[in-house]
N, C-alpha and C positions, 0 to 999 in steps of 0.2 A: 346652189338656190333652192335646196330642197325645202326650205321654210316658207318660201314664197309662192303664191297661188296665181296662176294665169288668169286674166279677165281680157277678154277681146269683144269688140263691137263692130259692125260694119265689115269693112274690108281689112280688120286688123288680124295679126297673128302673131305668135310668140315661138321663135326658132331656137332650140338649144344649141349651143356652140361647144366646142371643147373645154373653154374655160369660163363659159357664162351663158349669155343669152342674146339674141338679136330680136328687138321688138319692131315689127314691119307693119306700115300702113300702105295699102295700095290705092290708088286713085279711084275715087267714086263719088257719086253726087252727094250722098249723106254723110253722117257722122262716122268716123272710124277711129278706133283706139285699140292700142296693144299697151297691156299693163301686166306688171307683177307686183303683188303686195301681200303682207302678213296680216291684213285686217279683215279679210273674208271670214264670217261665221263668228265673229268675235264682237262683243258689245265694246264700246269705248273704254269702258272701266277695266277691261281684259287686254287693252293693247299691250304689247310686250315690252316697249322701250321706254326707259327712264334713266336719268342720270345716276351714276357715271356710265356713258355711252360713247362709243367710238365706232365710226363706220369708215371703210376704205374701199373704193371701187375705180377701176379703170374704166374709161367710156370714151366713145366718139360716135359722131353722127353721120349720117349719109352725105350731108353737105354742111357748108359753114353757116347758110342761112336757111334752114327748113321753115316750112310754113305751117304754122300752128303753134303748139306748145308741147315741151318735153322736159323731163327733168327727174331728179331722185332725191330722196331723203325722208324726212319725217313729217308727218301731218296727223290730224285727227279725223280725216274723212268727213268733213263737216257737213256736206251737202248729200250724203247718201242717203235715200230712202228705199232700202232693199226690201221688196215685198215677196220674199221667197225665192228669189231667182236663183237657181241652182243650189237651193238650201241656204242661201246667205242670211246672215243674221239681219233683222230689221233694226234700222237706225234712223232716228229722228234727226232733223237739222241741228246744228250746233254752231256756236261762234268759232270761226276758223282758227287754228293754230298750225304753225309749219316752221320747220328749220330744213331749208332744202336749196339745192341748186335748181335753178328754175330758168327756162328759156321760153320766151314768146315773141313771135315775129310781129311786126305791125299788121293790123291796127291794135294789137294788144296794148292795153295800158292799165298797169296794176303797180303802180308806184305808192306803196303804203307808207314808206318813210318820207321825212322831209329833211334833206333832199333825197329823192328816191330814184329808181331806175324803171322808167315805163315800160320799155320793151327792150329785148335783147338777152344776153346771157348774164345771170347774175346769182350771187349768194344771198339768201334773204332769211330773215328770222321775223316771225309774225306772232304776237301775243295779243289775243283779244279777250275782253272781259267775258268771263263764263256767264251765260245767260240761259234762262229756262228756254226749252225747245219751243213752247208756244210764242214767246217773245221774238225769237229769231225768225220764225215763219211770218208772224205779223209784220215785223219790221221790214223783211225781204218784199213782202207783198206791198207795203206802203211805198218802199223805194220804186218798184216796178210801176206801180199806179201813177206815181208822180212823173213818169217818163213824158206825159203830155206837157208837163210844165218843166223843161230842161232845166232851167235856172234852179227851180227849187230842188230838183232831184240832186243837182250838184251840190247845193247847200247842204242837203241831208247827208250826202256822201262825206262832205268835208267834216261835218259834225261827227259822223260816226268813225272816220278815221282818226279824230282827235282823240277818240277814247282807247286807241290800240297803241301798243309799244312795238315798234317795228325798226329794223335796221337792214339795209341793202348795201351792196356793193357790186359794181360792175366787173365782169369777168373778161378779160382780153383774149383768153386761150381760145385758139380756132376749134370750134365744135368738131369740124371733120378730122381733126387730129387726135391721136390717143393721148390722154392726159391722166394723171392720177388726182382723184379727189378724196379730201378727208373732212369728216365732221367729227368735232370733239365737244360733246355736251356735258357740262359740269352743273353742279348746283350753283346757279347765280350767273352763268355765262357759257357761251357757245362759241366754238372758233371754226371757220371754214379755210381749208387750205387747198390749193391747187399746185401740183408737182412740188409739194413741200413748202410754198410760199403762202404766208397769211394773207387771206383776201378780206376777211371780215370777222370782228369780234363783236359779239352781240352781248350787251350787259343785261338784258331782260328778256332771256328765252321764254318760251311757253312752259307752262305747268305740265308734268306728265299725267297719264302715260300717252305716248304717241305710237303710231304704226309706221312701217317702211313701205315706201312706194317707189316703183319706177315706171315711167309711161311716155308714150308719145300719141298725139292726136292731132286734129286738124280743125280745132275750134279757136275762137278768140274770145276774150273778155276785156271790156272796158269798165273800169270801177275807178272813177276819175273825180277829182275835187272840181274840176272845170267842165268835163264833158259828161258827167253823169254815169249811167249805167247802160250798157248795150252788151248783147251775146250774140255769137253768131258762128258759122261755118266758113272756112276758107278752101276754096277748090285746088286740088293737087292735080299735077300733070305727069308726075312721075312717082315710083315707090319711095317712100322715105322710112328710114330706120334710126333706131338707137340701139347700139350694141355696147354691152358691159361685159367685164371680165373681172376676174380675182374678187369678187364682192365678199367682204368678210366683216363681222360684228365682233365687238368684244365688250365685256361687262354688261351683257344683256340681261336685264331683269326678266326672268322666266315667270310666267303666270299659268 
């Protein structure tokens, strides 16, 4: 995993293992995250991955129902505004794009597709219209301001989600057990497999380039057509971790 850079916050840490890494968050009052990615110090235009792209990883979590979110796959790091932290590249907000295996415990509610998977373990593809950063910032501020009028906020979320192409499928594999996960991204389609079984074929994947990320944290997000938008932190009472092994990419577009 030499191409991935650790990022930790709060009581998070990244521990190397014989065949990969363990991402750990300890209980604490505030936000904790443990993450590995290949987006640090890179503008989005220089993210490494574009089709044809394949990724394989074996993974397990500390429990079947961890608190917060975790996952791995491709995204465009849409909400990062890095202001020189550890020399990181500054990025303005962008419309979110993702191809990943994603877990969110209740009260997480991020079902982008119709039908979608609001919470739990899922394979997901999200393609949003590419918009200028200023418009993304203004739109996000407007949605948050509308929080005082929950019905209006929910209507605005429903309108925004009607403009995205998304596909999601629930994964029944137990997070606490070792499983093999594969992502195959081609021009015009992406396929997600667990232990060799096809979970999802997305016909409208995001546009490249994207970066690779693995993470675990203790936050939640609600971005719902009926509930509007909310963000927050979830208390944890024991250490939680995501362990990955045998990660490899093929057909990687080097930049």
